[in-house]
C-alpha positions, -999 to 999 in steps of 0.1 A, spaced: 434 -710 511 467 -725 500 483 -732 467 483 -768 456 515 -775 438 508 -812 434 503 -821 398 498 -859 403 506 -881 374 508 -850 351 537 -834 370 562 -845 343 542 -824 318 530 -795 339 562 -783 356 584 -784 324 556 -765 307 556 -738 334 594 -736 332 594 -733 294 567 -706 296 587 -686 322 618 -690 300 600 -678 269 586 -648 288 620 -639 301 635 -641 266 607 -619 252 612 -593 279 650 -592 274 646 -590 236 620 -562 239 643 -542 262 673 -547 240 653 -536 209 640 -505 228 676 -495 237 687 -500 201 657 -480 188 664 -452 213 701 -451 203 692 -449 166 668 -421 172 693 -401 192 720 -407 165 696 -395 138 686 -365 158 723 -356 165 731 -360 128 702 -339 118 713 -311 142 749 -313 129 737 -313 93 715 -283 100 744 -264 117 768 -272 89 745 -262 60 753 -228 45 726 -202 50 712 -184 20 711 -147 25 683 -130 7 
């Protein structure tokens, strides 16, 4: 069983549609990865700031 890449008279519509879909998927994947990296960096920054704030806070002696 082989793949039939012939689109006949509709090739002018089919192949650009496939290309556009692939491009959109690529952009979505790249954007998702970039957002995940930014989110991870923000979380790490907040955790570091919370640790530093906790270490710098004066302790009450009771």
